[in-house]
PDB file with SEQRES, HELIX, SHEET and CRYST1 records, atoms N, CA, C and O in Angstrom:
SEQRES   1 A   21  MET SER ALA PHE SER ARG SER LEU SER SER LYS ARG LYS          
SEQRES   2 A   21  VAL MET VAL GLY CYS THR ARG LEU                              
HELIX    1 AA1 SER A    2  ARG A   20  1                                  19    
CRYST1    1.000    1.000    1.000  90.00  90.00  90.00 P 1           1          
ATOM      1  N   MET A   1      -6.375  -3.057  -4.074  1.00  0.00           N  
ATOM      2  CA  MET A   1      -6.013  -2.063  -3.055  1.00  0.00           C  
ATOM      3  C   MET A   1      -5.601  -2.778  -1.753  1.00  0.00           C  
ATOM      4  O   MET A   1      -4.737  -2.304  -1.016  1.00  0.00           O  
ATOM      5  N   SER A   2      -6.232  -3.912  -1.496  1.00  0.00           N  
ATOM      6  CA  SER A   2      -5.924  -4.645  -0.258  1.00  0.00           C  
ATOM      7  C   SER A   2      -4.442  -5.046  -0.253  1.00  0.00           C  
ATOM      8  O   SER A   2      -3.756  -4.911   0.760  1.00  0.00           O  
ATOM      9  N   ALA A   3      -3.967  -5.536  -1.391  1.00  0.00           N  
ATOM     10  CA  ALA A   3      -2.560  -5.961  -1.480  1.00  0.00           C  
ATOM     11  C   ALA A   3      -1.651  -4.753  -1.252  1.00  0.00           C  
ATOM     12  O   ALA A   3      -0.641  -4.851  -0.555  1.00  0.00           O  
ATOM     13  N   PHE A   4      -2.015  -3.618  -1.842  1.00  0.00           N  
ATOM     14  CA  PHE A   4      -1.184  -2.414  -1.687  1.00  0.00           C  
ATOM     15  C   PHE A   4      -1.096  -2.011  -0.209  1.00  0.00           C  
ATOM     16  O   PHE A   4      -0.021  -1.710   0.310  1.00  0.00           O  
ATOM     17  N   SER A   5      -2.242  -2.017   0.437  1.00  0.00           N  
ATOM     18  CA  SER A   5      -2.287  -1.630   1.872  1.00  0.00           C  
ATOM     19  C   SER A   5      -1.429  -2.599   2.691  1.00  0.00           C  
ATOM     20  O   SER A   5      -0.713  -2.193   3.606  1.00  0.00           O  
ATOM     21  N   ARG A   6      -1.514  -3.859   2.353  1.00  0.00           N  
ATOM     22  CA  ARG A   6      -0.750  -4.872   3.098  1.00  0.00           C  
ATOM     23  C   ARG A   6       0.754  -4.631   2.892  1.00  0.00           C  
ATOM     24  O   ARG A   6       1.544  -4.729   3.831  1.00  0.00           O  
ATOM     25  N   SER A   7       1.127  -4.316   1.656  1.00  0.00           N  
ATOM     26  CA  SER A   7       2.550  -4.074   1.351  1.00  0.00           C  
ATOM     27  C   SER A   7       3.055  -2.873   2.164  1.00  0.00           C  
ATOM     28  O   SER A   7       4.146  -2.901   2.734  1.00  0.00           O  
ATOM     29  N   LEU A   8       2.235  -1.828   2.199  1.00  0.00           N  
ATOM     30  CA  LEU A   8       2.645  -0.622   2.930  1.00  0.00           C  
ATOM     31  C   LEU A   8       2.809  -0.945   4.411  1.00  0.00           C  
ATOM     32  O   LEU A   8       3.766  -0.506   5.049  1.00  0.00           O  
ATOM     33  N   SER A   9       1.882  -1.704   4.943  1.00  0.00           N  
ATOM     34  CA  SER A   9       1.934  -2.062   6.373  1.00  0.00           C  
ATOM     35  C   SER A   9       3.209  -2.863   6.652  1.00  0.00           C  
ATOM     36  O   SER A   9       3.874  -2.656   7.667  1.00  0.00           O  
ATOM     37  N   SER A  10       3.536  -3.766   5.748  1.00  0.00           N  
ATOM     38  CA  SER A  10       4.721  -4.606   5.933  1.00  0.00           C  
ATOM     39  C   SER A  10       5.980  -3.722   5.909  1.00  0.00           C  
ATOM     40  O   SER A  10       6.879  -3.878   6.735  1.00  0.00           O  
ATOM     41  N   LYS A  11       6.020  -2.802   4.954  1.00  0.00           N  
ATOM     42  CA  LYS A  11       7.184  -1.913   4.847  1.00  0.00           C  
ATOM     43  C   LYS A  11       7.315  -1.060   6.109  1.00  0.00           C  
ATOM     44  O   LYS A  11       8.412  -0.854   6.627  1.00  0.00           O  
ATOM     45  N   ARG A  12       6.192  -0.580   6.581  1.00  0.00           N  
ATOM     46  CA  ARG A  12       6.212   0.282   7.774  1.00  0.00           C  
ATOM     47  C   ARG A  12       6.717  -0.529   8.977  1.00  0.00           C  
ATOM     48  O   ARG A  12       7.490  -0.036   9.798  1.00  0.00           O  
ATOM     49  N   LYS A  13       6.264  -1.774   9.056  1.00  0.00           N  
ATOM     50  CA  LYS A  13       6.673  -2.633  10.173  1.00  0.00           C  
ATOM     51  C   LYS A  13       8.198  -2.831  10.119  1.00  0.00           C  
ATOM     52  O   LYS A  13       8.873  -2.783  11.148  1.00  0.00           O  
ATOM     53  N   VAL A  14       8.721  -3.051   8.922  1.00  0.00           N  
ATOM     54  CA  VAL A  14      10.168  -3.261   8.777  1.00  0.00           C  
ATOM     55  C   VAL A  14      10.914  -1.999   9.190  1.00  0.00           C  
ATOM     56  O   VAL A  14      11.936  -2.068   9.872  1.00  0.00           O  
ATOM     57  N   MET A  15      10.396  -0.844   8.771  1.00  0.00           N  
ATOM     58  CA  MET A  15      11.041   0.434   9.122  1.00  0.00           C  
ATOM     59  C   MET A  15      11.077   0.606  10.639  1.00  0.00           C  
ATOM     60  O   MET A  15      12.094   0.999  11.211  1.00  0.00           O  
ATOM     61  N   VAL A  16       9.957   0.307  11.271  1.00  0.00           N  
ATOM     62  CA  VAL A  16       9.871   0.443  12.739  1.00  0.00           C  
ATOM     63  C   VAL A  16      10.868  -0.510  13.396  1.00  0.00           C  
ATOM     64  O   VAL A  16      11.534  -0.158  14.369  1.00  0.00           O  
ATOM     65  N   GLY A  17      10.958  -1.712  12.854  1.00  0.00           N  
ATOM     66  CA  GLY A  17      11.885  -2.705  13.414  1.00  0.00           C  
ATOM     67  C   GLY A  17      13.324  -2.202  13.299  1.00  0.00           C  
ATOM     68  O   GLY A  17      14.106  -2.322  14.242  1.00  0.00           O  
ATOM     69  N   CYS A  18      13.665  -1.644  12.151  1.00  0.00           N  
ATOM     70  CA  CYS A  18      15.038  -1.123  11.946  1.00  0.00           C  
ATOM     71  C   CYS A  18      15.311  -0.020  12.966  1.00  0.00           C  
ATOM     72  O   CYS A  18      16.379   0.030  13.574  1.00  0.00           O  
ATOM     73  N   THR A  19      14.327   0.863  13.142  1.00  0.00           N  
ATOM     74  CA  THR A  19      14.523   1.987  14.078  1.00  0.00           C  
ATOM     75  C   THR A  19      14.667   1.452  15.500  1.00  0.00           C  
ATOM     76  O   THR A  19      15.459   1.964  16.290  1.00  0.00           O  
ATOM     77  N   ARG A  20      13.902   0.428  15.811  1.00  0.00           N  
ATOM     78  CA  ARG A  20      13.953  -0.137  17.165  1.00  0.00           C  
ATOM     79  C   ARG A  20      15.338  -0.737  17.395  1.00  0.00           C  
ATOM     80  O   ARG A  20      15.939  -0.567  18.456  1.00  0.00           O  
ATOM     81  N   LEU A  21      15.826  -1.440  16.380  1.00  0.00           N  
ATOM     82  CA  LEU A  21      17.147  -2.074  16.514  1.00  0.00           C  
ATOM     83  C   LEU A  21      18.198  -1.005  16.728  1.00  0.00           C  
ATOM     84  O   LEU A  21      19.380  -1.320  16.865  1.00  0.00           O  
TER      85      LEU A  21                                                      
END                                                                             
């Protein structure tokens, strides 16, 4: 579950970065 949570966090961070750009 830890890996899954980490993956989701990474994806969310990328999404936020795209929106910021």
